[in-house]
C-alpha positions in Angstrom: -132.3 -192.6 -28.3 -131.2 -196.0 -27.0 -129.3 -197.2 -23.9 -125.6 -197.9 -24.2 -126.0 -201.6 -24.0 -128.9 -201.8 -26.4 -127.0 -199.5 -28.8 -123.9 -201.7 -28.7 -126.1 -204.7 -29.4 -127.6 -203.0 -32.4 -124.2 -201.9 -33.7 -122.9 -205.4 -33.4 -125.9 -206.6 -35.3 -125.4 -203.9 -38.0 -121.7 -204.9 -38.5 -122.6 -208.6 -38.6 -125.3 -208.0 -41.2 -123.0 -205.8 -43.3 -120.3 -208.4 -43.4 -122.8 -211.2 -44.2 -125.0 -209.4 -46.7 -122.5 -207.3 -48.7 -120.5 -210.3 -49.9 -122.7 -210.6 -53.0 -122.4 -207.0 -54.0 -120.3 -206.7 -57.2 -119.6 -203.0 -57.4 -118.6 -200.3 -55.0 -121.9 -198.3 -55.4 -124.0 -201.3 -54.5 -121.6 -202.0 -51.6 -121.9 -198.5 -50.2 -125.7 -198.5 -50.5 -125.9 -201.8 -48.6 -123.7 -200.5 -45.8 -125.9 -197.3 -45.5 -129.1 -199.4 -45.6 -128.0 -201.9 -42.9 -126.7 -199.2 -40.7 -130.0 -197.3 -40.8 -132.2 -200.3 -40.4 -130.2 -202.0 -37.6 -129.7 -198.8 -35.6 -133.2 -197.5 -36.1 -132.1 -194.3 -37.7 -134.3 -192.2 -39.9 -131.4 -192.1 -42.4 -127.7 -192.9 -42.8 -125.4 -190.9 -45.1 -122.2 -192.8 -45.8 -119.5 -190.5 -47.3 -116.4 -192.1 -48.9 -113.3 -190.1 -49.9 -112.8 -190.5 -53.6 -109.5 -190.3 -55.6 -109.7 -186.5 -55.7 -110.1 -186.2 -52.0 -113.8 -185.3 -52.1 -116.6 -187.1 -50.2 -119.0 -189.0 -52.3 -122.2 -189.7 -50.4 -124.5 -192.7 -50.5 -127.7 -192.2 -48.5 -130.4 -194.6 -47.3 -133.6 -193.2 -45.7 -135.1 -189.8 -45.3 -132.2 -187.4 -44.7 -132.9 -183.8 -45.7 -131.9 -183.3 -49.4 -130.6 -186.9 -49.3 -129.6 -187.0 -52.9 -127.5 -183.8 -52.6 -123.9 -184.5 -51.5 -123.4 -180.9 -50.4 -126.5 -181.1 -48.2 -125.1 -184.2 -46.6 -121.7 -182.6 -45.9 -123.5 -179.6 -44.4 -125.9 -181.7 -42.3 -125.6 -179.6 -39.1 -127.0 -176.6 -40.9 -129.5 -178.4 -43.0 -131.0 -181.0 -40.6 -134.3 -179.2 -39.7 -134.6 -180.7 -36.2 -130.9 -180.8 -35.3 -131.2 -184.5 -34.7 -128.0 -186.0 -36.2 -124.7 -187.6 -35.2 -121.5 -187.9 -37.2 -118.1 -189.6 -36.8 -115.1 -190.1 -39.1 -114.3 -193.5 -40.7 -110.5 -193.7 -39.9 -108.5 -196.3 -41.7 -104.8 -197.1 -41.4 -103.1 -193.8 -41.3 -105.8 -191.9 -43.2 -109.5 -190.9 -43.2 -111.6 -192.9 -45.6 -114.8 -191.1 -45.0 -117.6 -190.2 -42.6 -120.9 -191.6 -41.4 -123.7 -189.1 -40.6 -126.9 -190.5 -39.1 -130.3 -188.8 -38.6 -132.7 -189.5 -35.8 -136.5 -189.3 -35.5 -137.4 -185.9 -34.1 -135.5 -183.3 -32.1 -133.2 -184.5 -29.3 -133.1 -188.0 -30.5 -129.5 -188.6 -29.5 -127.7 -188.7 -26.2 -124.1 -189.0 -25.2 -124.3 -192.8 -25.2 -125.5 -192.8 -28.8 -122.5 -190.8 -29.9 -120.2 -193.3 -28.1 -121.9 -196.2 -29.8 -121.8 -194.4 -33.1 -118.0 -193.8 -32.8 -117.4 -197.5 -32.1 -119.6 -198.4 -35.0 -117.6 -196.2 -37.3 -114.3 -197.7 -36.1 -115.7 -201.2 -37.0 -117.0 -200.0 -40.3 -113.7 -198.4 -41.2 -112.0 -201.7 -40.9 -114.6 -203.4 -43.1 -114.7 -200.6 -45.7 -110.9 -200.3 -46.0 -110.6 -204.1 -46.5 -113.3 -203.8 -49.3 -111.4 -201.0 -50.9 -108.2 -203.0 -50.9 -110.0 -206.0 -52.5 -111.5 -203.7 -55.1 -108.2 -202.1 -55.9 -106.6 -205.5 -56.3 -109.4 -206.7 -58.6 -109.1 -203.6 -60.7 -105.3 -204.0 -61.0 -105.8 -207.6 -62.1 -108.1 -206.5 -65.0 -106.5 -203.2 -65.9 -103.6 -202.2 -68.2 -101.3 -200.1 -66.1 -100.2 -197.8 -68.9 -103.5 -196.9 -70.5 -106.0 -197.5 -67.7 -108.1 -199.6 -70.1 -109.0 -203.2 -69.4 -106.4 -205.8 -70.2 -106.6 -208.7 -72.6 -107.6 -211.2 -69.9 -110.6 -209.1 -68.9 -111.8 -208.5 -72.5 -111.7 -212.3 -73.2 -113.7 -212.8 -70.1 -116.2 -210.2 -71.2 -116.5 -211.8 -74.6 -117.3 -215.2 -73.0 -120.0 -213.4 -70.9 -121.5 -211.8 -73.9 -121.6 -215.2 -75.7 -123.4 -216.7 -72.8 -125.9 -213.8 -72.6 -126.7 -213.9 -76.3 -127.1 -217.7 -76.3 -129.6 -217.4 -73.4 -131.5 -214.3 -74.4 -130.7 -213.8 -78.1 -129.1 -210.8 -79.7 -125.7 -210.0 -81.1 -122.4 -208.2 -80.4 -119.4 -206.9 -82.2 -115.7 -206.6 -81.4 -113.5 -203.9 -83.0 -109.8 -204.7 -83.2 -107.3 -201.9 -83.9 -103.6 -202.0 -84.5 -101.2 -199.0 -84.4 -99.4 -198.8 -87.7 -95.7 -198.4 -87.5 -95.3 -198.2 -83.7 -91.9 -200.0 -83.9 -90.7 -197.4 -86.4 -92.0 -194.6 -84.1 -90.0 -196.0 -81.2 -86.9 -196.3 -83.4 -87.1 -192.8 -84.8 -88.3 -190.8 -81.7 -87.7 -193.0 -78.7 -90.0 -195.1 -76.6 -91.3 -192.0 -74.8 -93.0 -191.0 -78.0 -94.2 -194.6 -78.5 -95.9 -194.5 -75.1 -97.5 -191.1 -75.9 -99.0 -192.6 -79.1 -100.4 -195.6 -77.1 -101.9 -193.2 -74.5 -103.4 -191.1 -77.3 -105.1 -194.1 -78.8 -106.4 -195.1 -75.3 -107.9 -191.6 -74.8 -109.6 -191.8 -78.2 -111.1 -195.2 -77.2 -112.4 -193.8 -73.9 -114.2 -191.0 -75.6 -115.8 -193.3 -78.2 -117.6 -196.0 -76.2 -120.8 -196.2 -74.2 -121.1 -197.3 -70.6 -121.9 -200.9 -71.7 -118.9 -201.1 -74.0 -115.5 -202.4 -72.9 -112.3 -201.1 -74.3 -109.0 -203.0 -73.7 -105.3 -202.9 -74.6 -105.1 -206.3 -76.4 -101.4 -206.3 -77.0 -98.4 -204.0 -77.2 -99.8 -202.0 -80.1 -103.2 -203.6 -80.3 -106.6 -202.5 -78.9 -110.1 -203.9 -78.9 -113.6 -202.7 -78.1 -116.5 -204.9 -77.2 -119.8 -203.5 -78.4 -122.8 -205.4 -76.8 -125.9 -205.3 -79.0 -124.0 -204.0 -82.0 -123.9 -205.6 -85.5 -120.9 -205.6 -87.8 -121.9 -202.4 -89.7 -122.2 -200.6 -86.4 -118.8 -201.9 -85.4 -117.3 -200.6 -88.6 -118.8 -197.1 -88.0 -117.2 -197.1 -84.5 -113.8 -198.3 -85.9 -113.8 -195.6 -88.6 -114.6 -192.9 -86.1 -111.9 -194.0 -83.7 -109.4 -194.2 -86.6 -110.2 -190.7 -87.8 -110.0 -189.3 -84.3 -106.6 -190.7 -83.7 -105.2 -189.7 -87.1 -106.3 -186.1 -86.4 -104.8 -185.9 -82.9 -101.4 -184.2 -82.6 -99.0 -185.9 -80.2 -96.1 -184.3 -78.4 -93.5 -185.8 -76.1 -90.0 -184.5 -75.1 -90.1 -181.6 -77.5 -91.1 -183.8 -80.5 -94.5 -183.4 -82.2 -96.2 -185.7 -84.7 -99.6 -186.4 -86.1 -101.6 -189.3 -84.7 -100.8 -192.7 -86.3 -102.9 -194.6 -88.7 -104.8 -197.6 -87.4 -105.4 -200.9 -89.1 -108.8 -202.3 -87.9 -111.2 -205.1 -88.4 -114.5 -206.0 -86.9 -115.9 -209.4 -86.0 -119.5 -210.1 -84.9 -121.3 -212.8 -83.0 -122.9 -215.0 -84.3 -122.1 -214.2 -88.0 -118.3 -214.7 -87.6 -118.4 -217.4 -85.0 -120.3 -218.7 -82.1 -117.3 -219.2 -79.7 -114.6 -217.0 -78.6 -111.9 -219.0 -80.4 -113.9 -218.8 -83.7 -114.2 -215.0 -83.3 -110.5 -214.6 -82.7 -109.7 -216.9 -85.7 -112.0 -214.7 -87.8 -110.0 -211.7 -86.6 -106.7 -213.3 -87.6 -108.1 -214.1 -91.1 -109.3 -210.5 -91.5 -105.9 -209.2 -90.5 -104.1 -211.4 -93.0 -106.4 -210.5 -95.8 
């Protein structure tokens, strides 16, 4: 396809552009697409299929270009059988002590690749593995900073940040949003009667109910030890009350078991505040929540 020296130059250009142009990408999906795109464009490939090992040990593919059945992950994994002209090369992305994925690239026409191309491709994959593993570590750290370790929900800090973002968005474009606050009734008594293991099981049960109850644009968080909150972009107060009722009923009907002890799900106290009717700032909304809780 290309000479060794020319291929190495292209690979260096691809790595440089990936480092430079992926800095602005905010989520993993966008980052992987940018890597696949820059690899295909800089190297002159017909397509690039970037496979990243997910938490379940399976490859999740992001494809840029005209690979056969490019939106089918199984097709990408079986590239040798499915590439109609046999023009493809592949190498693993090897991180520190583990494989983080693979990069499959497709050429233009039969016999597009030579031995030099494969050597360049392997060196390119070695460089990409360093970049991708660093990105994964950064992403994992960012997730840990914004995630509650017990429930997997967002933490209080992240929810407050999201509320500020929604306020800015509604002030700029108009609209509304609601925040549902839910408190577990009697968690201290549950811990005293059945142990903290059962208390943790109750917290986890409430978290699961929240995860099942919100849309992709919603944000659910553990707001305190026994407190939870759900941000509902675009929702008004009545809509928030419907969501709160549904979550409360779901939790109350959920049996919980831990260490041989079984109990019915706890009751939840809840209140709903809405922007802008209950306040135009985050502090005003939180104050409205406190007033509703007291009353």
